[in-house]
KOLMIVO-983470 format. One record per atom (N, C-alpha, C): residue number from 1; z, y, x; residue in three letters. Coordinates in steps of 0.05 Angstrom, whole numbers. Example, Ala and Ser with C-alpha at 12.3 -4.5 7.8 and 13.67 -1.06 7.14 Angstrom:
<sites>
   i     c3     c2     c1  aa
   1    156   -114    264 Ala
   1    156    -90    246 Ala
   1    156    -66    264 Ala
   2    142    -45    257 Ser
   2    143    -21    273 Ser
   2    157      1    258 Ser
</sites>
This chain:
<sites>
   i     c3     c2     c1  aa
   1     -3    -24     13 Met
   1     -1      3      2 Met
   1      1     26     20 Met
   2    -23     45     11 Ala
   2    -22     66     29 Ala
   2      0     87     19 Ala
   3     10    104     33 Thr
   3     23    126     26 Thr
   3     -2    152     25 Thr
   4      6    170      6 Ser
   4    -13    194      1 Ser
   4      2    217     20 Ser
   5    -17    233     30 Val
   5    -16    257     43 Val
   5     11    269     32 Val
   6     16    274     10 Lys
   6     34    288     -4 Lys
   6     61    272      1 Lys
   7     64    249     -2 Asp
   7     90    230      5 Asp
   7     95    239     35 Asp
   8     75    238     52 Gln
   8     80    241     84 Gln
   8     88    266     91 Gln
   9     80    287     78 Ser
   9     93    316     81 Ser
   9    125    317     70 Ser
  10    129    306     50 Arg
  10    155    306     44 Arg
  10    176    294     68 Arg
  11    167    275     75 Ser
  11    182    256     95 Ser
  11    186    276    120 Ser
  12    173    288    126 Thr
  12    171    300    148 Thr
  12    187    331    151 Thr
  13    185    338    123 Ala
  13    194    369    114 Ala
  13    227    371    128 Ala
  14    233    394    134 Lys
  14    255    396    144 Lys
  14    276    405    114 Lys
  15    299    396    121 Val
  15    321    396     96 Val
  15    339    409    101 Val
  16    347    435     86 Tyr
  16    363    454     94 Tyr
  16    389    452     75 Tyr
  17    412    453     85 Pro
  17    436    455     68 Pro
  17    441    474     49 Pro
  18    449    471     26 Leu
  18    450    489      2 Leu
  18    468    508     15 Leu
  19    491    502     25 Arg
  19    506    525     37 Arg
  19    512    517     65 Arg
  20    505    544     73 Ser
  20    518    547    106 Ser
  20    541    541    114 Ser
  21    553    522    128 Pro
  21    577    519    142 Pro
  21    591    544    141 Pro
  22    619    555    135 Arg
  22    637    570    137 Arg
  22    657    567    150 Arg
  23    674    581    158 Pro
  23    697    578    172 Pro
  23    718    568    156 Pro
  24    736    553    163 Cys
  24    759    544    139 Cys
  24    776    567    141 Cys
  25    789    568    118 Pro
  25    805    592    110 Pro
  25    831    591    121 Pro
  26    835    566    129 Glu
  26    866    555    139 Glu
  26    865    557    174 Glu
  27    846    546    179 Cys
  27    846    536    213 Cys
  27    821    552    226 Cys
  28    798    559    211 Gly
  28    777    568    228 Gly
  28    759    556    231 Gly
  29    764    533    235 Lys
  29    736    510    236 Lys
  29    715    510    221 Lys
  30    688    500    231 Pro
  30    677    498    211 Pro
  30    676    486    184 Pro
  31    669    490    160 Ser
  31    677    474    138 Ser
  31    660    451    137 Ser
  32    671    433    118 Thr
  32    655    402    122 Thr
  32    643    400     90 Thr
  33    626    387     85 Arg
  33    612    383     56 Arg
  33    632    373     41 Arg
  34    644    352     48 Glu
  34    663    336     30 Glu
  34    690    353     22 Glu
  35    697    372     41 Ala
  35    717    386     35 Ala
  35    715    421     29 Ala
  36    690    427     25 Tyr
  36    684    454     19 Tyr
  36    696    468     10 Tyr
  37    712    491     13 Pro
  37    705    510     34 Pro
  37    723    506     59 Pro
  38    735    483     61 Phe
  38    759    470     82 Phe
  38    742    454     98 Phe
  39    753    453    120 Cys
  39    746    429    145 Cys
  39    756    405    137 Cys
  40    774    396    127 Ser
  40    790    372    119 Ser
  40    805    371    100 Ser
  41    806    350     89 Asp
  41    833    353     70 Asp
  41    857    356     68 Asp
  42    866    358     97 Arg
  42    891    371    102 Arg
  42    890    394     99 Arg
  43    869    412    107 Cys
  43    871    442    104 Cys
  43    867    448     74 Cys
  44    856    429     60 Arg
  44    856    439     28 Arg
  44    885    436     17 Arg
  45    899    409     24 Ala
  45    926    407     17 Ala
  45    946    423     18 Ala
  46    944    439     50 Ile
  46    963    455     52 Ile
  46    950    485     42 Ile
  47    931    490     30 Asp
  47    923    511     15 Asp
  47    939    507    -19 Asp
  48    927    483    -26 Leu
  48    945    474    -54 Leu
  48    970    479    -54 Leu
  49    983    474    -33 Asn
  49   1019    472    -33 Asn
  49   1023    502    -30 Asn
  50   1010    518    -23 Arg
  50   1010    550    -14 Arg
  50   1013    558    -49 Arg
  51    992    548    -61 Trp
  51    983    560    -93 Trp
  51   1009    553   -105 Trp
  52   1016    525   -104 Leu
  52   1038    517   -117 Leu
  52   1064    524   -113 Leu
  53   1072    535    -89 Lys
  53   1100    539    -81 Lys
  53   1096    572    -95 Lys
  54   1076    583    -96 Gly
  54   1081    616   -105 Gly
  54   1074    632    -90 Gly
  55   1060    628    -61 Ser
  55   1061    637    -35 Ser
  55   1035    659    -45 Ser
  56   1019    655    -55 Tyr
  56    989    673    -64 Tyr
  56    997    681    -89 Tyr
  57   1000    705    -91 Ile
  57   1006    725   -122 Ile
  57    977    737   -125 Ile
  58    970    735   -150 Leu
  58    947    758   -157 Leu
  58    958    771   -167 Leu
  59    944    803   -159 Pro
  59    954    823   -167 Pro
  59    951    831   -203 Pro
  60    965    845   -220 Gly
  60    966    843   -243 Gly
  60    980    867   -250 Gly
  61    975    871   -279 Lys
  61    982    892   -287 Lys
  61   1017    895   -286 Lys
  62   1029    916   -282 Pro
  62   1063    917   -277 Pro
  62   1074    908   -308 Pro
  63   1090    896   -307 Phe
  63   1107    884   -326 Phe
  63   1127    904   -337 Phe
  64   1139    915   -363 Asn
  64   1167    928   -370 Asn
  64   1171    918   -392 Asn
  65   1192    929   -400 Asn
  65   1206    916   -433 Asn
  65   1191    931   -451 Asn
  66   1176    955   -454 Ala
  66   1162    968   -476 Ala
  66   1138    952   -483 Ala
  67   1127    932   -462 Asp
  67   1099    919   -465 Asp
  67   1106    891   -485 Asp
  68   1132    886   -480 Glu
  68   1144    863   -491 Glu
  68   1153    872   -522 Glu
  69   1160    893   -526 Glu
  69   1160    901   -556 Glu
  69   1142    906   -575 Glu
  70   1119    905   -562 Glu
  70   1091    920   -578 Glu
  70   1084    892   -581 Glu
</sites>
């Protein structure tokens, strides 16, 4: 069975990743596809632990008692 020219050009074409590697937000090493945007499951777990402990806080509107009564 012969392959067509179109099939041959597909197999020799360069494949580019959808996302370029970025530095890991925890340690700065290049990110991996499996743990994106982190470099490993370890760095991913460290970040998740910080969120769960409340180390990261998203800014919001200041809360006061007048807001609660409305």
